[in-house]
C-alpha positions, -999 to +999 in steps of 0.1 A: -376-070-582-342-058-571-334-023-559-318-013-592-351-022-610-369+003-587-351+031-604-364+020-638-399+016-623-399+052-610-385+065-643-411+046-662-439+059-640-428+095-645-417+094-681-435+115-706-434+092-735-465+072-724-486+102-717-516+112-738-525+145-721-550+131-696-547+144-660-549+107-649-519+094-669-490+108-649-479+133-676-462+157-651-474+188-669-466+211-640-451+246-642-434+250-608-400+241-593-393+228-559-361+229-538-356+192-548-362+188-585-391+166-596-392+143-626-397+171-652-368+192-639-331+193-645-312+175-617-340+151-609-326+121-589-347+090-597-326+068-574-333+091-544-370+091-552-369+053-554-354+052-519-381+075-507-407+052-522-393+023-503-396+043-471-431+054-481-442+018-487-428+007-453-445+037-436-479+028-450-476-009-447-459-012-413-451+019-393-485+035-394-504+002-392-536+006-371-530+042-361-521+062-392-492+077-372-455+069-370-444+041-346-414+019-346-417-019-350-395-046-334-390-082-346-370-107-325-335-115-338-343-152-336-372-149-361-350-151-392-379-159-415-399-128-405-368-106-409-361-121-443-397-114-453-393-078-444-361-075-464-378-091-494-407-067-491-384-037-494-361-051-520-383-072-542-418-059-540-434-026-549-467-027-531-480-010-499-492-041-482-466-062-464-491-087-450-505-095-485-470-098-499-456-121-472-487-139-459-475-129-424-494-109-398-475-080-383-491-087-349-478-123-352-441-114-359-434-084-338-444-056-315-453-020-320-437+009-301-457+039-290-467+068-312-449+101-301-458+135-314-422+147-321-419+121-348-456+113-357-464+150-365-435+152-391-447+119-404-481+133-411-465+164-427-444+141-449-475+122-460-492+156-468-463+170-488-460+137-506-496+137-515-494+174-526-464+167-548-480+137-565-512+156-570-497+188-583-470+171-604-497+149-620-484+114-610-505+084-620-540+084-605-535+052-585-504+067-568-523+099-559-552+079-545-529+058-523-511+089-510-545+106-503-557+075-484-525+075-463-529+112-455-565+107-445-554+080-420-529+105-406-556+131-402-577+106-383-547+100-361-542+137-354-579+140-343-575+110-321-545+125-301-564+157-297-596+139-285-585+110-263-574+132-233-611+141-230-605+178-224-609+202-253-576+218-262-554+191-246-533+169-268-516+136-259-479+132-258-483+098-274-507+068-279-505+030-282-530+003-291-540-022-265-551-048-290-518-055-307-484-067-292-462-038-280-462-008-257-500-007-255-501-041-237-471-035-215-476+000-200-493+005-166-520+032-166-528+056-138-561+075-132-560+112-137-572+118-102-574+099-069-607+094-049-604+129-034-600+146-068-563+152-064-542+148-097-520+117-101-492+113-098-489+139-070-457+153-086-460+160-123-437+139-144-427+137-181-453+113-191-479+090-174-500+065-193-538+068-190-568+050-202-590+066-228-606+097-212-629+105-241-651+074-242-643+071-279-611+050-281-613+022-256-587+002-276-560+028-270-540+041-241-524+076-241-494+092-225-499+126-210-475+155-202-470+166-238-436+183-238-424+211-261-407+187-286-438+165-289-462+195-290-443+213-318-442+180-337-480+178-336-482+214-348-459+206-377-482+178-387-513+199-385-499+229-404-483+207-431-516+189-436-537+220-438-513+236-463-519+208-487-556+200-481-572+234-475-583+239-512-585+202-522-620+191-531-610+155-529-604+157-491-637+154-472-649+186-457-655+169-424-618+160-421-609+196-428-633+209-402-620+186-375-585+196-382-594+233-379-615+227-348-587+208-330-562+235-339-584+263-326-590+245-293-553+238-288-544+274-297-569+289-273-554+269-244-519+280-253-531+317-252-544+315-216-526+330-186-520+302-161-516+302-123-479+311-129-491+344-142-478+335-177-491+322-210-476+299-236-479+268-213-490+234-226-519+223-204-528+187-194-560+169-188-554+170-150-554+208-152-516+211-146-490+224-170-471+195-186-436+188-172-417+203-201-446+224-214-432+259-210-426+282-240-429+316-224-400+340-231-396+345-193-390+308-186-357+289-186-359+251-182-392+251-161-382+281-140-396+316-144-370+344-145-388+377-153-370+394-181-351+363-191-359+370-228-354+334-239-351+334-277-352+297-280-386+294-263-397+326-282-389+309-315-409+278-306-438+298-293-440+319-325-438+288-346-465+270-327-489+299-326-483+308-362-489+272-373-521+269-352-534+303-364-528+292-400-547+260-396-576+274-375-580+308-390-590+319-355-594+357-353-586+359-316-554+339-323-545+362-351-549+393-328-529+376-300-501+367-324-499+402-340-507+424-311-492+405-281-464+383-292-450+404-320-459+441-313-461+442-275-436+416-264-413+415-295-407+378-296-390+381-330-366+407-316-358+383-287-350+356-313-326+380-330-308+386-296-303+350-286-313+314-289-302+304-254-298+267-246-293+258-283-257+263-293-238+249-263-207+239-284-195+204-276-222+200-250-251+208-273-284+189-270-295+182-306-330+178-295-329+215-287-314+222-321-342+202-337-369+221-318-353+254-328-354+244-365-390+232-360-399+266-347-380+284-375-398+262-401-432+270-387-426+307-380-410+315-414-434+294-434-467+306-418-460+341-405-467+370-429-461+399-405-434+422-419-423+433-384-416+396-375-399+384-407-367+405-408-355+396-373-365+360-378-345+358-410-315+374-392-318+349-363-320+320-387-289+329-406-267+345-380-276+327-347-292+294-356-276+281-388-242+297-390-232+319-361-202+340-372-169+329-356-185+299-338-175+262-342-197+232-346-225+250-365-255+234-382-240+247-415-213+220-413-232+190-399-254+182-430-286+175-411-310+177-441-339+191-423-318+220-409-303+227-443-337+228-460-353+250-433-323+274-438-326+273-476-363+280-476-362+306-449-332+324-463-349+326-497-378+343-480-407+323-493-436+312-472-470+295-476-484+329-489-451+345-501-429+339-532-392+336-524-373+369-526-340+353-536-328+321-552-320+292-528-286+287-513-275+259-536-245+249-514-267+244-484-293+225-505-265+202-518-254+194-483-289+184-473-293+163-505-260+146-499-272+134-465-304+120-479-284+101-506-261+087-478-291+079-455-294+041-448-317+023-471-346+000-461-348-022-441-332+001-416-325-019-384-312-003-351-279-022-351-248-013-332-224+009-350-189+010-335-168+032-358-141+036-330-129+006-309-115+009-275-079+014-287-089+041-311-109+059-284-080+058-260-057+072-288-084+099-297-078+089-333-102+067-353-108+053-388-145+050-393-161+021-411-160+039-444-124+049-441-131+085-428-104+096-403-120+110-371-101+129-345-119+123-312-124+147-283-132+121-257-162+117-235-169+154-234-202+156-251-236+160-235-240+133-209-203+126-210-207+109-244-179+103-269-178+129-297-156+136-326-140+169-337-160+170-369-193+155-380-195+118-387-206+111-423-243+101-425-234+068-442-217+056-410-236+074-383-251+053-355-288+044-361-315+068-348-352+069-349-349+106-357-315+117-369-323+154-368-324+153-330-293+131-327-257+142-322-240+142-356-206+141-338-212+108-320-192+079-337-206+050-318-241+039-308-271+019-318-291-011-304-293-048-307-308-048-342-344-059-332-360-025-339-370-016-374-367+022-379-393+040-400-371+066-416-396+093-408-368+118-405-357+110-441-393+112-454-400+145-437-369+162-451-373+147-486-409+155-492-405+190-476-378+196-502-400+183-530-429+204-519-414+238-511-413+261-541-383+279-553 
């Protein structure tokens, strides 16, 4: 079945003509509108949903295989037969089982990379939003059941990463399986403590691999030192999942209870005052704060500066606490959020003052931008405190998304996730709030354009060189699609080559998560062995399909 036929398949699956009124027939008798139109709404894009389905199929069949969580997968360049089978799976099949389609074992043709929270959490959220959309827009029963099963695998994965460290309230940075080829078989593990009870390594780093410390998952290893970007990713997964499943009788109560329990334990640890004298630190199984686990408003890049009023960390802290409170329903957490973070310390007001370390112009680190939008998404979706919302709306529009008079703003770079967070936040809606204004259609169109231009499956990490050596020397380049790029030279973060304006998505270098990659970088990529999951595409697309206008 060719890609063009997929559009017909999707249209056929969602068409009204074959419906008889049963809730199981896929009649799409829904009465709400999302940011991205569904099959019963004007502007519905069947081709875009067909692309999303290809990514959904790959996600279930390959990239969450064995863990329920996002992980990349590599296939040697020399194995042309396996790579061709993967291409045929995406282009000619419509199932969610690559091994059944191809007769090949994934473990026999490639290697799995590690699971990491910054991407795995949004992957669970994407699975949740997809399930919620299919359920609430009355897709065929078999489609809903497949989406539910996929989400349940993700919920099991979330519980695993919150359990394997063996200390309540501690969450892993990442995990890997030891019984399949890949990172789980190649990493070297280190005990948490030496024979005298001293933590190892002696100097905390940004991730050390450990054996299972819970006694429950001997086939896994886990990476410690969960950093801010990985932590907030896990919270996005938990909050997105809870939003969709909380009132769903088809989701086992035991799965809901574990999710709420894990969120409460993680929240309680974040609330504690540590040896530093400050709270909002991510704690590890060895009792130390993780290397990049600081979100207190008085911290700047691991150093405490009393009175620093760091709005970037404040936004992340508000988002994480709001998301965990939403999931757990914890009364102590609710009081801490309202009385301490909002009323006493005015974290929303700090966000209105500054988002330091985010907009650094040509030197910007887009991982920081992604974390800031993660925080804005969580805070504006799950907070209902009137004292917090006005300054957060102001911060989103005038500091984060489009700072007046500033260049190289997110409003111009067409990162779909950023656009959709802005659209939803600016409209004023939340999980318990209806929007106060219509969505910004121009920003929404920018985000949709990026999704349409996003590479299709299979998405290999191949080298993209829009600008050759001569063009780089001349600071003038014609990209692979004919776009003329004026270059600024090696002046970006890390002395990387950047252009004067964003590179179109259709010719951007590959990335395992585009929303944290520099949209001004014209060149980059790998050797083509790594197959990318498109979890960034899926998160943005299904978020847009789920969030109500």
